[in-house]
N, C-alpha and C positions, 0 to 999 in steps of 0.2 A: 464268407460265412463258414467256420471252421465246426464241423460237426462231432468231432471226436471226444470220445469219454472215458475219464480214467480206468483202470483196470477194474478199481471197488468199487465203482460207481454199475460196470456191467456186469458184475457178481450179485449185487443189491438189486436189478434188475430181478437177474435169474432167478433169484431166490422168490423175491415177489410173484413172478410168476411162475413157479412151478414150486408149491411149498415140500414137495418129496425131495426136490433138489435141495431145503437145507436141510431136512434130515442125513442124508448122500455128503454134504458135505463137512457136515461136521462129526459124521461120523468118520470121512480119512484122518482130518483133522484128529481126532480123538487116538486113529492108531498109528499118527503119528508123532503122538507126546513124549515118548522116550527118546527120538530123533534129537539131536544138536538145532537147538531153536523148535521145538516142539512146541513151547506152551505159548514164547510169543504168538508160534503160526494159530493155536490154537482159540487164543484171543483172539485172533486178526478173524479168524469166520465165526467167532460169536458175536465181535462187531458186527460186521456184516449183516448177520443172521437179524441183530439188535435193528438195524438199523431198516431193512425188509420188512421187518414186522412192526413198525411204528414210529419208530426213530429212541435215543437213549433217555428224555424224558418219559415218555409212555410205557416203556420197558421197569424205567427208573421205580416210578410211581404204583405199578402192576406190580412189583418184588420187593413193593416196601423199604424204599433205599432215597436216597438224595443223587440224584442226577449228579453232582458235581464227587459225587464219592462211584458210583455208577461209571465216568468219565477214567476217575483216579486208578479202580481195581483195573479196568480192562487199562489200560494203557500197557505199553511196549514193556514198563516194567514196575507195572502191575504184581499183585500176589492177592488175591484173590484169595475168600476162605473157602472150604466146600459147601459149608451153607449158604453164601455169599452165589456162589457157582448155580446151586442146585435154587434158588430164588431168580436167580436171573433164565435159568435154562426157560425154568418153570411160568415163567411171566411172558417167553415167547409162545408158549405155547403146545411150548418141549417136552420131554423126559430124557433124563439120560437112559432112563431101558430102553427110550425109543431109538434114541442114538444110538448103542453096542447092538437094537437087534437089528437095524436095516441092515 
């Protein structure tokens, strides 16, 4: 029986097991925003946190968004507004201030 896990699943599990890791993980992704591919990297990190904190449907509901809209916004080609990002980050139980201060 193959017990290997994907990288994504491993990261999601680490975030679930260590809430402080979520903040540090997003802070590092935030610091890389200006680099090539930085936007996609931050969106990937945010998707990992969302999955660890209840999944797309739960976070979308908390953020007042449809699940489809959240998936589209956070897709590799997504371009979410700052307002959407703020609502999503808050729905995960975090704030931009906590991410920046980490």
